[in-house]
C-alpha positions in Angstrom: 48.9 29.5 9.6 48.6 26.0 8.1 47.8 24.6 11.6 45.1 27.1 12.1 43.6 26.3 8.7 43.7 22.6 9.4 42.0 23.1 12.8 39.2 25.2 11.2 38.7 22.5 8.6 38.5 19.8 11.2 36.0 21.8 13.3 33.9 22.4 10.1 33.8 18.7 9.3 33.0 17.8 12.9 30.2 20.4 12.9 28.7 19.0 9.7 28.8 15.4 11.1 27.1 16.5 14.3 24.5 18.5 12.5 23.7 15.5 10.3 23.3 13.3 13.4 21.0 15.7 15.2 17.8 14.2 13.7 16.8 10.7 14.5 14.9 8.1 12.4 11.9 8.5 14.7 11.9 12.3 14.3 12.0 12.0 10.5 8.9 9.7 10.5 7.2 11.9 13.1 7.7 14.9 10.7 6.1 12.9 7.9 3.2 11.8 10.2 2.5 15.4 11.4 3.0 17.3 8.1 0.2 19.8 7.8 -2.5 18.8 5.2 -5.3 21.2 6.1 -8.5 20.8 8.1 -10.3 18.8 5.4 -9.9 17.7 1.8 -12.2 16.5 -1.0 -11.0 14.9 -4.2 -11.9 12.6 -7.1 -9.7 9.5 -6.9 -9.0 7.4 -9.9 -7.7 3.9 -9.0 -6.1 2.0 -11.9 -5.3 -1.7 -11.4 -2.9 -3.3 -13.9 -1.8 -6.9 -14.1 1.4 -8.5 -15.5 -0.2 -8.7 -19.0 -1.0 -5.0 -19.1 -4.7 -5.5 -18.6 -6.3 -2.6 -16.7 -9.3 -2.0 -14.5 -10.3 1.6 -13.6 -12.3 2.6 -10.5 -13.6 6.1 -9.8 -14.0 7.1 -6.2 -15.1 10.3 -4.4 -12.9 10.8 -1.3 -13.4 13.0 1.8 -10.9 13.5 4.7 -11.3 15.6 7.8 -9.0 16.4 10.8 -10.9 16.2 14.1 -7.8 17.0 16.2 -7.2 13.7 18.1 -8.4 11.7 15.1 -8.5 11.9 11.3 -11.5 10.5 9.4 -11.6 9.4 5.8 -14.5 8.1 3.7 -14.5 6.8 0.1 -17.5 6.3 -2.1 -17.1 4.1 -5.2 -18.8 5.7 -8.2 -17.9 3.3 -11.0 -17.7 0.7 -12.6 -21.2 -0.8 -11.9 -19.9 -3.9 -10.0 -18.5 -1.7 -7.2 -20.9 1.2 -7.5 -22.1 2.5 -4.0 -19.5 0.5 -2.2 -18.1 2.7 0.7 -15.0 2.5 2.9 -14.4 4.5 6.1 -11.2 4.9 8.2 -10.7 6.6 11.5 -7.1 7.1 12.5 -6.1 8.2 16.1 -3.2 10.2 17.3 -3.1 8.5 20.7 -0.2 6.0 20.9 -1.2 2.4 20.7 -4.8 3.1 19.5 -5.3 1.2 16.2 -7.4 2.5 13.3 -11.1 1.7 13.1 -12.2 0.7 9.6 -15.6 -0.2 8.0 -16.7 -1.2 4.5 -20.2 -1.1 3.1 -21.1 -3.7 0.5 -24.4 -2.8 -1.3 -25.1 -6.4 -2.3 -25.2 -7.3 1.4 -26.8 -4.0 2.4 -24.8 -3.8 5.6 -21.7 -2.2 7.0 -19.0 -4.6 7.9 -16.3 -3.7 10.4 -12.7 -4.6 9.3 -11.2 -6.7 12.1 -7.5 -6.6 13.1 -7.2 -10.2 11.6 -8.2 -9.0 8.1 -6.3 -5.7 7.9 -3.6 -7.5 5.9 -6.2 -8.3 3.2 -5.9 -6.4 0.0 -8.4 -3.6 -0.5 -10.9 -4.1 -3.4 -8.4 -6.0 -5.6 -5.7 -3.3 -5.3 -2.1 -3.6 -4.1 -2.9 -1.7 -0.9 -3.9 -3.6 2.2 -6.6 -2.2 4.6 -3.7 -1.4 6.9 -1.9 0.6 4.2 -4.9 2.9 3.9 -4.7 3.9 7.6 -2.1 6.0 9.4 0.6 4.0 11.2 1.8 5.8 14.3 5.5 6.5 14.4 6.0 4.8 17.8 4.7 1.5 16.4 8.1 0.9 14.8 11.8 1.3 15.5 13.4 3.7 13.0 17.0 3.9 11.9 18.5 6.4 9.4 20.5 4.2 7.0 21.9 7.0 4.9 21.2 10.2 3.0 20.6 9.8 -0.7 19.4 11.9 -3.7 16.2 10.7 -5.4 14.8 12.4 -8.5 16.9 15.5 -7.7 15.9 15.8 -4.1 17.9 14.9 -1.0 16.3 12.3 1.2 16.7 10.5 4.5 16.6 6.8 3.9 14.9 5.3 7.0 14.5 1.6 7.9 11.4 0.9 10.1 11.0 -2.4 12.0 7.7 -3.2 13.8 7.9 -3.3 17.5 5.2 -6.0 17.7 5.4 -9.5 16.2 3.0 -11.0 13.7 3.0 -8.0 11.4 2.5 -8.4 7.7 5.8 -6.5 6.9 9.1 -7.5 8.5 10.3 -4.0 7.7 9.9 -1.0 5.5 12.4 1.4 4.0 11.3 5.0 3.3 12.9 7.8 1.2 11.8 11.0 2.9 12.5 14.4 1.2 14.4 16.7 3.6 12.5 19.8 4.8 9.3 18.8 2.8 8.8 15.6 4.8 7.2 13.9 1.9 7.7 10.1 1.7 8.9 9.9 -1.9 9.4 6.1 -2.0 8.7 3.2 0.3 9.8 -0.5 0.1 7.7 -3.2 1.9 9.4 -6.5 2.9 7.4 -9.7 3.6 7.8 -12.0 6.6 10.8 -13.7 4.9 12.4 -10.2 4.5 12.1 -10.4 0.7 11.0 -7.3 -1.2 7.2 -7.5 -1.6 6.2 -4.1 -3.1 7.3 -0.6 -3.7 5.2 2.6 -3.2 6.4 5.5 -5.4 5.1 9.1 -5.2 4.9 10.4 -8.8 3.5 13.9 -8.3 3.1 16.4 -5.5 1.1 19.6 -5.8 1.0 22.8 -3.7 -2.7 23.5 -2.9 -3.3 26.5 -0.7 0.2 26.1 0.7 -0.3 22.5 1.6 1.8 19.8 -0.1 -0.7 17.2 -1.5 0.4 13.8 -3.0 -1.8 13.7 -6.1 -0.3 10.7 -8.0 1.2 7.6 -6.4 1.8 4.0 -7.5 2.1 0.7 -5.6 3.9 -2.1 -7.4 3.7 -5.6 -6.1 7.0 -6.9 -7.4 6.2 -10.5 -6.5 2.9 -10.6 -8.4 4.0 -8.0 -11.0 0.7 -6.1 -10.3 0.4 -2.3 -10.0 -2.2 0.1 -8.5 -2.0 3.7 -9.5 -3.8 6.3 -7.4 -4.5 9.7 -8.9 -6.3 12.6 -7.1 -8.1 15.2 -9.2 -10.2 18.3 -8.3 -8.5 18.4 -4.9 -10.1 21.0 -2.6 -8.8 21.9 0.8 -10.5 23.5 3.8 -14.1 23.6 2.4 -15.8 22.9 5.7 -16.9 19.3 5.3 -19.7 18.4 7.7 -18.9 16.1 10.7 -21.9 14.0 9.7 -20.2 12.9 6.5 -18.2 10.3 8.3 -20.8 7.9 9.7 -22.1 4.4 9.0 -25.4 6.0 8.0 -23.7 8.1 5.3 -21.9 4.9 4.0 -25.3 3.3 3.4 -26.8 6.5 2.0 -23.9 7.4 -0.3 -22.6 10.9 -1.3 
């Protein structure tokens, strides 16, 4: 009887270990990448920049996002303050492997739309702690992913995944993500610089269920080396409202909302 009990215990432990090993780091990141977010989304975005002295600058943005199947398009219009009013940013992300995002910015002072080149995607966006590259969608196959461990974060069990770029000359030597099991929400992400020192930390503060879609409504990027923080807060989020395809054009960037 004791031998039978011991054998059942061993089989149970082995089964648990095998189950835990069924999913790979790539699959975890693919699940995050492909998590349903609706056909389109509109929101009011408040971007708050805070330096090491606690001084703040607040920017109000109107954001539109639409899924076109093989690509996702996003456009942002700066509403205030006056020095950035009518500035616009547009990002097209592609699902095809190896196809990089296309990005444009409209600067009203110059009265022209400027394409963001691959050489400048590591630049910081409008004084924030997000680079242009951070604002796009990085394809899962662009990195090699390894599950380091499973860990509880804020009461939720997460896969902790290390991602190392497959190509050289990337801004980040690696990232480490805390992904909530079953929800496939990236709850926390650490970014490491070229010397493999911690550069910044992205933390998801709030997630809302809107029409059965999980939407990240509050997130915060903290540059630990500069002690500078950018908080992103979405309000008045609306999903599946039928945004026109024509919203995502250079013409609309110049015209505004």
